[in-house]
PyMOL Python script that loads the backbone (N, CA, C, O; Angstrom):
from pymol import cmd

cmd.read_pdbstr("""\
ATOM      1  N   MET A   1     -13.174   0.919  10.787  1.00  0.00           N
ATOM      2  CA  MET A   1     -12.643  -0.465  10.654  1.00  0.00           C
ATOM      3  C   MET A   1     -11.414  -0.834  11.725  1.00  0.00           C
ATOM      4  O   MET A   1     -11.125  -1.997  12.010  1.00  0.00           O
ATOM      5  N   GLY A   2     -10.774   0.268  12.243  1.00  0.00           N
ATOM      6  CA  GLY A   2      -9.850  -0.045  12.921  1.00  0.00           C
ATOM      7  C   GLY A   2      -8.342  -0.501  12.510  1.00  0.00           C
ATOM      8  O   GLY A   2      -8.070  -0.896  11.376  1.00  0.00           O
ATOM      9  N   ILE A   3      -7.563  -0.418  13.380  1.00  0.00           N
ATOM     10  CA  ILE A   3      -6.010  -0.608  13.025  1.00  0.00           C
ATOM     11  C   ILE A   3      -5.694  -2.041  12.527  1.00  0.00           C
ATOM     12  O   ILE A   3      -4.907  -2.218  11.597  1.00  0.00           O
ATOM     13  N   LEU A   4      -6.355  -3.120  13.197  1.00  0.00           N
ATOM     14  CA  LEU A   4      -6.304  -4.479  12.714  1.00  0.00           C
ATOM     15  C   LEU A   4      -6.720  -4.587  11.406  1.00  0.00           C
ATOM     16  O   LEU A   4      -5.914  -4.972  10.560  1.00  0.00           O
ATOM     17  N   GLY A   5      -7.989  -4.275  11.071  1.00  0.00           N
ATOM     18  CA  GLY A   5      -8.459  -4.420   9.825  1.00  0.00           C
ATOM     19  C   GLY A   5      -7.792  -3.622   8.715  1.00  0.00           C
ATOM     20  O   GLY A   5      -7.920  -4.043   7.566  1.00  0.00           O
ATOM     21  N   THR A   6      -7.214  -2.707   8.902  1.00  0.00           N
ATOM     22  CA  THR A   6      -6.368  -1.881   8.005  1.00  0.00           C
ATOM     23  C   THR A   6      -4.923  -2.711   7.840  1.00  0.00           C
ATOM     24  O   THR A   6      -4.348  -2.847   6.760  1.00  0.00           O
ATOM     25  N   ILE A   7      -4.562  -3.113   8.813  1.00  0.00           N
ATOM     26  CA  ILE A   7      -3.290  -4.124   8.633  1.00  0.00           C
ATOM     27  C   ILE A   7      -3.646  -5.313   7.689  1.00  0.00           C
ATOM     28  O   ILE A   7      -2.941  -5.649   6.737  1.00  0.00           O
ATOM     29  N   LEU A   8      -4.773  -5.894   8.038  1.00  0.00           N
ATOM     30  CA  LEU A   8      -5.112  -7.304   7.219  1.00  0.00           C
ATOM     31  C   LEU A   8      -5.390  -6.947   5.886  1.00  0.00           C
ATOM     32  O   LEU A   8      -5.025  -7.739   5.017  1.00  0.00           O
ATOM     33  N   ILE A   9      -6.027  -5.797   5.516  1.00  0.00           N
ATOM     34  CA  ILE A   9      -6.176  -5.296   4.090  1.00  0.00           C
ATOM     35  C   ILE A   9      -4.705  -4.897   3.560  1.00  0.00           C
ATOM     36  O   ILE A   9      -4.432  -4.947   2.361  1.00  0.00           O
ATOM     37  N   GLY A  10      -3.799  -4.508   4.523  1.00  0.00           N
ATOM     38  CA  GLY A  10      -2.457  -3.948   3.873  1.00  0.00           C
ATOM     39  C   GLY A  10      -1.726  -5.449   3.420  1.00  0.00           C
ATOM     40  O   GLY A  10      -0.807  -5.410   2.602  1.00  0.00           O
ATOM     41  N   LEU A  11      -2.068  -6.445   3.850  1.00  0.00           N
ATOM     42  CA  LEU A  11      -1.566  -7.566   3.468  1.00  0.00           C
ATOM     43  C   LEU A  11      -1.806  -7.948   2.091  1.00  0.00           C
ATOM     44  O   LEU A  11      -0.968  -8.347   1.282  1.00  0.00           O
ATOM     45  N   LEU A  12      -3.160  -7.763   1.906  1.00  0.00           N
ATOM     46  CA  LEU A  12      -3.689  -7.933   0.580  1.00  0.00           C
ATOM     47  C   LEU A  12      -3.278  -6.851  -0.577  1.00  0.00           C
ATOM     48  O   LEU A  12      -3.159  -7.109  -1.774  1.00  0.00           O
ATOM     49  N   ILE A  13      -3.111  -5.736  -0.023  1.00  0.00           N
ATOM     50  CA  ILE A  13      -2.608  -4.691  -0.865  1.00  0.00           C
ATOM     51  C   ILE A  13      -1.285  -4.901  -1.388  1.00  0.00           C
ATOM     52  O   ILE A  13      -0.952  -4.538  -2.516  1.00  0.00           O
ATOM     53  N   GLY A  14      -0.477  -5.529  -0.514  1.00  0.00           N
ATOM     54  CA  GLY A  14       0.961  -5.727  -0.915  1.00  0.00           C
ATOM     55  C   GLY A  14       1.152  -6.656  -1.867  1.00  0.00           C
ATOM     56  O   GLY A  14       2.164  -6.592  -2.564  1.00  0.00           O
ATOM     57  N   VAL A  15       0.252  -7.621  -2.038  1.00  0.00           N
ATOM     58  CA  VAL A  15       0.343  -8.702  -2.815  1.00  0.00           C
ATOM     59  C   VAL A  15      -0.227  -8.058  -4.364  1.00  0.00           C
ATOM     60  O   VAL A  15       0.348  -8.249  -5.436  1.00  0.00           O
ATOM     61  N   VAL A  16      -1.270  -7.398  -4.205  1.00  0.00           N
ATOM     62  CA  VAL A  16      -1.961  -6.668  -5.470  1.00  0.00           C
ATOM     63  C   VAL A  16      -0.989  -5.727  -5.964  1.00  0.00           C
ATOM     64  O   VAL A  16      -0.770  -5.717  -7.175  1.00  0.00           O
ATOM     65  N   ALA A  17      -0.378  -4.939  -5.208  1.00  0.00           N
ATOM     66  CA  ALA A  17       0.882  -3.999  -5.752  1.00  0.00           C
ATOM     67  C   ALA A  17       1.889  -4.639  -6.311  1.00  0.00           C
ATOM     68  O   ALA A  17       2.405  -4.201  -7.339  1.00  0.00           O
ATOM     69  N   ARG A  18       2.294  -5.716  -5.742  1.00  0.00           N
ATOM     70  CA  ARG A  18       3.466  -6.519  -6.353  1.00  0.00           C
ATOM     71  C   ARG A  18       3.089  -6.908  -7.737  1.00  0.00           C
ATOM     72  O   ARG A  18       3.886  -6.651  -8.640  1.00  0.00           O
ATOM     73  N   PHE A  19       1.910  -7.525  -8.019  1.00  0.00           N
ATOM     74  CA  PHE A  19       1.528  -8.020  -9.366  1.00  0.00           C
ATOM     75  C   PHE A  19       1.336  -6.666 -10.210  1.00  0.00           C
ATOM     76  O   PHE A  19       1.653  -6.687 -11.399  1.00  0.00           O
ATOM     77  N   LEU A  20       0.878  -5.607  -9.691  1.00  0.00           N
ATOM     78  CA  LEU A  20       0.398  -4.410 -10.551  1.00  0.00           C
ATOM     79  C   LEU A  20       1.707  -3.585 -10.750  1.00  0.00           C
ATOM     80  O   LEU A  20       1.626  -2.725 -11.627  1.00  0.00           O
ATOM     81  N   LYS A  21       2.833  -3.685 -10.131  1.00  0.00           N
ATOM     82  CA  LYS A  21       3.883  -2.823 -10.272  1.00  0.00           C
ATOM     83  C   LYS A  21       4.812  -3.517 -11.563  1.00  0.00           C
ATOM     84  O   LYS A  21       5.357  -4.611 -11.409  1.00  0.00           O
ATOM     85  N   PRO A  22       4.897  -2.901 -12.578  1.00  0.00           N
ATOM     86  CA  PRO A  22       5.804  -3.347 -13.809  1.00  0.00           C
ATOM     87  C   PRO A  22       7.238  -3.781 -13.288  1.00  0.00           C
ATOM     88  O   PRO A  22       7.771  -3.290 -12.294  1.00  0.00           O
ATOM     89  N   GLY A  23       7.799  -4.779 -14.100  1.00  0.00           N
ATOM     90  CA  GLY A  23       9.513  -4.697 -13.746  1.00  0.00           C
ATOM     91  C   GLY A  23       9.700  -5.828 -12.697  1.00  0.00           C
ATOM     92  O   GLY A  23       8.794  -6.455 -12.148  1.00  0.00           O
ATOM     93  N   ASP A  24      10.920  -5.963 -12.534  1.00  0.00           N
ATOM     94  CA  ASP A  24      11.699  -6.892 -11.625  1.00  0.00           C
ATOM     95  C   ASP A  24      11.590  -6.342 -10.154  1.00  0.00           C
ATOM     96  O   ASP A  24      12.019  -5.189 -10.168  1.00  0.00           O
ATOM     97  N   GLN A  25      11.210  -6.687  -8.963  1.00  0.00           N
ATOM     98  CA  GLN A  25      11.160  -6.076  -7.647  1.00  0.00           C
ATOM     99  C   GLN A  25      12.209  -7.048  -6.993  1.00  0.00           C
ATOM    100  O   GLN A  25      11.892  -8.207  -6.724  1.00  0.00           O
ATOM    101  N   PRO A  26      13.418  -6.569  -6.753  1.00  0.00           N
ATOM    102  CA  PRO A  26      14.513  -7.132  -6.153  1.00  0.00           C
ATOM    103  C   PRO A  26      14.425  -7.131  -4.569  1.00  0.00           C
ATOM    104  O   PRO A  26      15.328  -6.641  -3.891  1.00  0.00           O
ATOM    105  N   MET A  27      13.188  -7.754  -3.963  1.00  0.00           N
ATOM    106  CA  MET A  27      12.857  -7.901  -2.618  1.00  0.00           C
ATOM    107  C   MET A  27      11.894  -9.226  -2.305  1.00  0.00           C
ATOM    108  O   MET A  27      11.373  -9.883  -3.207  1.00  0.00           O
ATOM    109  N   GLY A  28      11.776  -9.448  -1.211  1.00  0.00           N
ATOM    110  CA  GLY A  28      11.185 -10.874  -0.814  1.00  0.00           C
ATOM    111  C   GLY A  28       9.634 -10.241  -0.566  1.00  0.00           C
ATOM    112  O   GLY A  28       9.252  -9.072  -0.530  1.00  0.00           O
ATOM    113  N   TRP A  29       8.967 -11.414  -0.422  1.00  0.00           N
ATOM    114  CA  TRP A  29       7.374 -11.198  -0.228  1.00  0.00           C
ATOM    115  C   TRP A  29       7.267 -10.414   1.056  1.00  0.00           C
ATOM    116  O   TRP A  29       6.364  -9.587   1.185  1.00  0.00           O
ATOM    117  N   ILE A  30       8.081 -10.621   1.940  1.00  0.00           N
ATOM    118  CA  ILE A  30       7.749 -10.152   3.401  1.00  0.00           C
ATOM    119  C   ILE A  30       7.944  -8.680   3.334  1.00  0.00           C
ATOM    120  O   ILE A  30       7.083  -7.905   3.750  1.00  0.00           O
ATOM    121  N   MET A  31       9.074  -8.284   2.811  1.00  0.00           N
ATOM    122  CA  MET A  31       9.147  -6.740   2.341  1.00  0.00           C
ATOM    123  C   MET A  31       8.128  -6.071   1.581  1.00  0.00           C
ATOM    124  O   MET A  31       7.747  -4.932   1.850  1.00  0.00           O
ATOM    125  N   THR A  32       7.635  -6.839   0.534  1.00  0.00           N
ATOM    126  CA  THR A  32       6.491  -6.450  -0.189  1.00  0.00           C
ATOM    127  C   THR A  32       5.308  -6.190   0.674  1.00  0.00           C
ATOM    128  O   THR A  32       4.638  -5.180   0.456  1.00  0.00           O
ATOM    129  N   ILE A  33       4.993  -6.997   1.620  1.00  0.00           N
ATOM    130  CA  ILE A  33       3.906  -7.229   2.442  1.00  0.00           C
ATOM    131  C   ILE A  33       3.964  -5.844   3.418  1.00  0.00           C
ATOM    132  O   ILE A  33       2.984  -5.106   3.530  1.00  0.00           O
ATOM    133  N   LEU A  34       5.115  -5.621   4.037  1.00  0.00           N
ATOM    134  CA  LEU A  34       5.334  -4.846   4.881  1.00  0.00           C
ATOM    135  C   LEU A  34       5.157  -3.218   4.178  1.00  0.00           C
ATOM    136  O   LEU A  34       4.668  -2.268   4.790  1.00  0.00           O
ATOM    137  N   LEU A  35       5.597  -3.178   2.985  1.00  0.00           N
ATOM    138  CA  LEU A  35       5.196  -1.765   2.197  1.00  0.00           C
ATOM    139  C   LEU A  35       3.871  -1.931   1.889  1.00  0.00           C
ATOM    140  O   LEU A  35       3.242  -0.880   2.011  1.00  0.00           O
ATOM    141  N   GLY A  36       3.283  -2.779   1.568  1.00  0.00           N
ATOM    142  CA  GLY A  36       1.894  -2.910   1.325  1.00  0.00           C
ATOM    143  C   GLY A  36       1.004  -2.376   2.559  1.00  0.00           C
ATOM    144  O   GLY A  36      -0.026  -1.710   2.456  1.00  0.00           O
ATOM    145  N   ILE A  37       1.616  -2.807   3.735  1.00  0.00           N
ATOM    146  CA  ILE A  37       0.836  -2.417   5.098  1.00  0.00           C
ATOM    147  C   ILE A  37       1.018  -0.893   5.255  1.00  0.00           C
ATOM    148  O   ILE A  37       0.093  -0.207   5.689  1.00  0.00           O
ATOM    149  N   GLY A  38       2.280  -0.328   4.881  1.00  0.00           N
ATOM    150  CA  GLY A  38       2.406   1.094   5.096  1.00  0.00           C
ATOM    151  C   GLY A  38       1.810   1.707   4.135  1.00  0.00           C
ATOM    152  O   GLY A  38       1.350   2.789   4.500  1.00  0.00           O
ATOM    153  N   GLY A  39       1.596   1.399   2.822  1.00  0.00           N
ATOM    154  CA  GLY A  39       0.930   2.260   1.918  1.00  0.00           C
ATOM    155  C   GLY A  39      -0.542   2.195   2.328  1.00  0.00           C
ATOM    156  O   GLY A  39      -1.209   3.228   2.263  1.00  0.00           O
ATOM    157  N   SER A  40      -1.101   1.038   2.751  1.00  0.00           N
ATOM    158  CA  SER A  40      -2.438   1.070   3.150  1.00  0.00           C
ATOM    159  C   SER A  40      -2.663   1.892   4.209  1.00  0.00           C
ATOM    160  O   SER A  40      -3.678   2.588   4.199  1.00  0.00           O
ATOM    161  N   LEU A  41      -1.796   1.946   5.248  1.00  0.00           N
ATOM    162  CA  LEU A  41      -1.963   2.870   6.551  1.00  0.00           C
ATOM    163  C   LEU A  41      -2.041   4.191   5.846  1.00  0.00           C
ATOM    164  O   LEU A  41      -3.080   4.829   6.012  1.00  0.00           O
ATOM    165  N   VAL A  42      -0.961   4.777   4.969  1.00  0.00           N
ATOM    166  CA  VAL A  42      -1.035   5.988   4.787  1.00  0.00           C
ATOM    167  C   VAL A  42      -2.030   6.554   3.820  1.00  0.00           C
ATOM    168  O   VAL A  42      -2.482   7.690   3.967  1.00  0.00           O
ATOM    169  N   ALA A  43      -2.344   5.828   2.909  1.00  0.00           N
ATOM    170  CA  ALA A  43      -3.445   6.105   1.983  1.00  0.00           C
ATOM    171  C   ALA A  43      -4.648   6.225   2.623  1.00  0.00           C
ATOM    172  O   ALA A  43      -5.456   7.103   2.320  1.00  0.00           O
ATOM    173  N   THR A  44      -4.886   5.179   3.733  1.00  0.00           N
ATOM    174  CA  THR A  44      -6.241   5.132   4.235  1.00  0.00           C
ATOM    175  C   THR A  44      -6.583   6.118   5.121  1.00  0.00           C
ATOM    176  O   THR A  44      -7.688   6.646   4.996  1.00  0.00           O
ATOM    177  N   TYR A  45      -5.609   6.575   6.268  1.00  0.00           N
ATOM    178  CA  TYR A  45      -5.827   7.528   6.910  1.00  0.00           C
ATOM    179  C   TYR A  45      -5.490   8.882   6.302  1.00  0.00           C
ATOM    180  O   TYR A  45      -6.193   9.828   6.657  1.00  0.00           O
ATOM    181  N   GLY A  46      -4.501   9.100   5.425  1.00  0.00           N
ATOM    182  CA  GLY A  46      -4.534  10.346   4.720  1.00  0.00           C
ATOM    183  C   GLY A  46      -5.501  10.823   4.006  1.00  0.00           C
ATOM    184  O   GLY A  46      -5.822  12.011   4.019  1.00  0.00           O
ATOM    185  N   GLY A  47      -6.115   9.833   3.239  1.00  0.00           N
ATOM    186  CA  GLY A  47      -7.275  10.053   2.348  1.00  0.00           C
ATOM    187  C   GLY A  47      -8.336  10.768   3.255  1.00  0.00           C
ATOM    188  O   GLY A  47      -8.897  11.825   2.967  1.00  0.00           O
ATOM    189  N   GLN A  48      -8.534  10.006   4.433  1.00  0.00           N
ATOM    190  CA  GLN A  48      -9.629  10.340   5.330  1.00  0.00           C
ATOM    191  C   GLN A  48      -9.510  11.815   5.818  1.00  0.00           C
ATOM    192  O   GLN A  48     -10.419  12.644   5.869  1.00  0.00           O
ATOM    193  N   VAL A  49      -8.077  11.988   6.199  1.00  0.00           N
ATOM    194  CA  VAL A  49      -7.900  13.387   6.767  1.00  0.00           C
ATOM    195  C   VAL A  49      -8.132  14.302   5.795  1.00  0.00           C
ATOM    196  O   VAL A  49      -8.696  15.355   6.093  1.00  0.00           O
ATOM    197  N   LEU A  50      -7.679  14.001   4.302  1.00  0.00           N
ATOM    198  CA  LEU A  50      -7.824  14.963   3.313  1.00  0.00           C
ATOM    199  C   LEU A  50      -9.419  15.295   2.929  1.00  0.00           C
ATOM    200  O   LEU A  50      -9.824  16.316   2.373  1.00  0.00           O
ATOM    201  N   GLY A  51     -10.131  14.269   3.334  1.00  0.00           N
ATOM    202  CA  GLY A  51     -11.573  14.276   2.984  1.00  0.00           C
ATOM    203  C   GLY A  51     -11.857  13.826   1.437  1.00  0.00           C
ATOM    204  O   GLY A  51     -12.837  14.179   0.780  1.00  0.00           O
ATOM    205  N   ILE A  52     -10.904  13.059   1.034  1.00  0.00           N
ATOM    206  CA  ILE A  52     -11.097  12.503  -0.252  1.00  0.00           C
ATOM    207  C   ILE A  52     -12.029  11.529  -0.210  1.00  0.00           C
ATOM    208  O   ILE A  52     -12.883  11.657  -1.088  1.00  0.00           O
ATOM    209  N   TYR A  53     -12.203  10.329   0.712  1.00  0.00           N
ATOM    210  CA  TYR A  53     -13.171   9.566   0.951  1.00  0.00           C
ATOM    211  C   TYR A  53     -13.438   9.159   2.391  1.00  0.00           C
ATOM    212  O   TYR A  53     -12.615   9.460   3.255  1.00  0.00           O
ATOM    213  N   ARG A  54     -14.459   8.545   2.669  1.00  0.00           N
ATOM    214  CA  ARG A  54     -14.661   8.121   4.150  1.00  0.00           C
ATOM    215  C   ARG A  54     -14.392   6.714   4.404  1.00  0.00           C
ATOM    216  O   ARG A  54     -14.084   6.007   3.445  1.00  0.00           O
ATOM    217  N   ALA A  55     -14.464   6.237   5.527  1.00  0.00           N
ATOM    218  CA  ALA A  55     -14.158   4.815   5.847  1.00  0.00           C
ATOM    219  C   ALA A  55     -14.850   3.873   5.365  1.00  0.00           C
ATOM    220  O   ALA A  55     -16.057   4.073   5.503  1.00  0.00           O
ATOM    221  N   GLY A  56     -14.539   2.766   4.770  1.00  0.00           N
ATOM    222  CA  GLY A  56     -15.593   1.858   4.215  1.00  0.00           C
ATOM    223  C   GLY A  56     -15.709   1.915   2.657  1.00  0.00           C
ATOM    224  O   GLY A  56     -16.238   1.027   1.989  1.00  0.00           O
ATOM    225  N   GLU A  57     -15.166   3.033   2.162  1.00  0.00           N
ATOM    226  CA  GLU A  57     -15.478   3.269   0.649  1.00  0.00           C
ATOM    227  C   GLU A  57     -14.612   2.466  -0.338  1.00  0.00           C
ATOM    228  O   GLU A  57     -13.533   2.059   0.091  1.00  0.00           O
ATOM    229  N   ALA A  58     -14.975   2.177  -1.672  1.00  0.00           N
ATOM    230  CA  ALA A  58     -14.134   1.569  -2.263  1.00  0.00           C
ATOM    231  C   ALA A  58     -12.829   2.447  -2.813  1.00  0.00           C
ATOM    232  O   ALA A  58     -11.878   1.887  -3.357  1.00  0.00           O
ATOM    233  N   ALA A  59     -12.884   3.671  -2.641  1.00  0.00           N
ATOM    234  CA  ALA A  59     -11.732   4.452  -3.137  1.00  0.00           C
ATOM    235  C   ALA A  59     -10.581   4.419  -1.858  1.00  0.00           C
ATOM    236  O   ALA A  59      -9.474   4.925  -2.043  1.00  0.00           O
ATOM    237  N   GLY A  60     -10.834   3.963  -0.922  1.00  0.00           N
ATOM    238  CA  GLY A  60      -9.789   3.749  -0.005  1.00  0.00           C
ATOM    239  C   GLY A  60      -9.132   2.426  -0.165  1.00  0.00           C
ATOM    240  O   GLY A  60      -8.068   2.262   0.432  1.00  0.00           O
ATOM    241  N   PHE A  61      -9.670   1.342  -0.971  1.00  0.00           N
ATOM    242  CA  PHE A  61      -8.737   0.300  -1.367  1.00  0.00           C
ATOM    243  C   PHE A  61      -8.007   0.844  -2.579  1.00  0.00           C
ATOM    244  O   PHE A  61      -6.809   0.584  -2.684  1.00  0.00           O
ATOM    245  N   ILE A  62      -8.600   1.558  -3.485  1.00  0.00           N
ATOM    246  CA  ILE A  62      -7.743   1.858  -4.629  1.00  0.00           C
ATOM    247  C   ILE A  62      -6.492   2.701  -4.196  1.00  0.00           C
ATOM    248  O   ILE A  62      -5.372   2.495  -4.664  1.00  0.00           O
ATOM    249  N   GLY A  63      -6.800   3.753  -3.181  1.00  0.00           N
ATOM    250  CA  GLY A  63      -5.926   4.699  -2.692  1.00  0.00           C
ATOM    251  C   GLY A  63      -4.823   3.729  -2.196  1.00  0.00           C
ATOM    252  O   GLY A  63      -3.688   3.718  -2.671  1.00  0.00           O
ATOM    253  N   ALA A  64      -5.215   2.984  -1.282  1.00  0.00           N
ATOM    254  CA  ALA A  64      -3.949   1.945  -0.529  1.00  0.00           C
ATOM    255  C   ALA A  64      -3.429   1.140  -1.598  1.00  0.00           C
ATOM    256  O   ALA A  64      -2.341   0.658  -1.282  1.00  0.00           O
ATOM    257  N   VAL A  65      -3.833   0.800  -2.817  1.00  0.00           N
ATOM    258  CA  VAL A  65      -3.206  -0.165  -3.785  1.00  0.00           C
ATOM    259  C   VAL A  65      -2.136   1.153  -4.334  1.00  0.00           C
ATOM    260  O   VAL A  65      -0.943   0.860  -4.418  1.00  0.00           O
ATOM    261  N   ILE A  66      -2.484   2.331  -4.637  1.00  0.00           N
ATOM    262  CA  ILE A  66      -1.701   3.280  -5.300  1.00  0.00           C
ATOM    263  C   ILE A  66      -0.693   3.738  -4.188  1.00  0.00           C
ATOM    264  O   ILE A  66       0.452   3.995  -4.557  1.00  0.00           O
ATOM    265  N   GLY A  67      -0.952   3.839  -3.116  1.00  0.00           N
ATOM    266  CA  GLY A  67       0.065   4.244  -1.904  1.00  0.00           C
ATOM    267  C   GLY A  67       1.114   3.215  -1.979  1.00  0.00           C
ATOM    268  O   GLY A  67       2.301   3.486  -2.162  1.00  0.00           O
ATOM    269  N   ALA A  68       0.659   2.060  -1.837  1.00  0.00           N
ATOM    270  CA  ALA A  68       1.558   0.931  -1.823  1.00  0.00           C
ATOM    271  C   ALA A  68       2.737   0.663  -2.937  1.00  0.00           C
ATOM    272  O   ALA A  68       3.927   0.425  -2.728  1.00  0.00           O
ATOM    273  N   ILE A  69       2.015   0.779  -4.223  1.00  0.00           N
ATOM    274  CA  ILE A  69       2.804   1.003  -5.415  1.00  0.00           C
ATOM    275  C   ILE A  69       3.919   1.927  -5.316  1.00  0.00           C
ATOM    276  O   ILE A  69       5.068   1.640  -5.651  1.00  0.00           O
ATOM    277  N   VAL A  70       3.507   3.162  -4.798  1.00  0.00           N
ATOM    278  CA  VAL A  70       4.396   4.325  -4.744  1.00  0.00           C
ATOM    279  C   VAL A  70       5.422   4.024  -3.689  1.00  0.00           C
ATOM    280  O   VAL A  70       6.538   4.523  -3.835  1.00  0.00           O
ATOM    281  N   LEU A  71       5.159   3.209  -2.562  1.00  0.00           N
ATOM    282  CA  LEU A  71       6.086   2.975  -1.798  1.00  0.00           C
ATOM    283  C   LEU A  71       7.164   1.751  -2.306  1.00  0.00           C
ATOM    284  O   LEU A  71       8.323   1.599  -1.919  1.00  0.00           O
ATOM    285  N   LEU A  72       6.485   1.009  -3.201  1.00  0.00           N
ATOM    286  CA  LEU A  72       7.496  -0.173  -3.695  1.00  0.00           C
ATOM    287  C   LEU A  72       8.626   0.599  -4.610  1.00  0.00           C
ATOM    288  O   LEU A  72       9.821   0.308  -4.587  1.00  0.00           O
ATOM    289  N   VAL A  73       8.010   1.688  -5.461  1.00  0.00           N
ATOM    290  CA  VAL A  73       8.958   2.331  -6.434  1.00  0.00           C
ATOM    291  C   VAL A  73       9.849   3.177  -5.465  1.00  0.00           C
ATOM    292  O   VAL A  73      11.039   3.099  -5.771  1.00  0.00           O
ATOM    293  N   ILE A  74       9.607   3.915  -4.444  1.00  0.00           N
ATOM    294  CA  ILE A  74      10.553   4.642  -3.647  1.00  0.00           C
ATOM    295  C   ILE A  74      11.422   3.577  -3.326  1.00  0.00           C
ATOM    296  O   ILE A  74      12.595   3.623  -3.698  1.00  0.00           O
ATOM    297  N   TYR A  75      10.942   2.532  -2.617  1.00  0.00           N
ATOM    298  CA  TYR A  75      11.935   1.336  -2.134  1.00  0.00           C
ATOM    299  C   TYR A  75      12.980   0.891  -3.193  1.00  0.00           C
ATOM    300  O   TYR A  75      14.161   0.727  -2.889  1.00  0.00           O
ATOM    301  N   GLY A  76      12.484   0.694  -4.493  1.00  0.00           N
ATOM    302  CA  GLY A  76      13.253   0.111  -5.426  1.00  0.00           C
ATOM    303  C   GLY A  76      14.402   1.199  -5.707  1.00  0.00           C
ATOM    304  O   GLY A  76      15.578   0.850  -5.812  1.00  0.00           O
ATOM    305  N   TYR A  77      14.019   2.455  -5.816  1.00  0.00           N
ATOM    306  CA  TYR A  77      15.006   3.476  -6.061  1.00  0.00           C
ATOM    307  C   TYR A  77      15.956   3.692  -5.052  1.00  0.00           C
ATOM    308  O   TYR A  77      17.026   4.175  -5.420  1.00  0.00           O
ATOM    309  N   LEU A  78      15.791   3.419  -3.750  1.00  0.00           N
ATOM    310  CA  LEU A  78      16.749   3.687  -2.551  1.00  0.00           C
ATOM    311  C   LEU A  78      17.497   2.563  -2.462  1.00  0.00           C
ATOM    312  O   LEU A  78      18.631   2.749  -2.021  1.00  0.00           O
ATOM    313  N   ARG A  79      17.169   1.316  -2.782  1.00  0.00           N
ATOM    314  CA  ARG A  79      17.752   0.022  -2.835  1.00  0.00           C
ATOM    315  C   ARG A  79      18.851   0.133  -3.961  1.00  0.00           C
ATOM    316  O   ARG A  79      20.009  -0.226  -3.744  1.00  0.00           O
ATOM    317  N   LYS A  80      18.483   0.593  -5.050  1.00  0.00           N
ATOM    318  CA  LYS A  80      19.645   0.630  -6.187  1.00  0.00           C
ATOM    319  C   LYS A  80      20.719   1.581  -5.831  1.00  0.00           C
ATOM    320  O   LYS A  80      21.829   1.317  -6.292  1.00  0.00           O
ATOM    321  N   SER A  81      20.591   2.697  -5.056  1.00  0.00           N
ATOM    322  CA  SER A  81      21.539   3.485  -4.798  1.00  0.00           C
ATOM    323  C   SER A  81      22.359   3.302  -3.556  1.00  0.00           C
ATOM    324  O   SER A  81      23.285   4.074  -3.308  1.00  0.00           O
TER     325      SER A  81
END
""", "prot")
cmd.dss("prot")
cmd.show_as("cartoon", "prot")
cmd.util.cbc("prot")
cmd.orient("prot")
């Protein structure tokens, strides 16, 4: 897929993660999208390196959403302290 495709999917992942994460998120949409891109990059390439899935599989999308939610939670905790 390439880096550009991963970034574009990261935009979508950020929005999906924002809706799936419960509670109030004290951040703007731009930060949410950036964290979605980060989660997408980490989960996509991390999952492929670990051999969990291959490029183009649906598991990559699910992994990217989970990665983005984890980054949203970490960012929320860091922002509170």
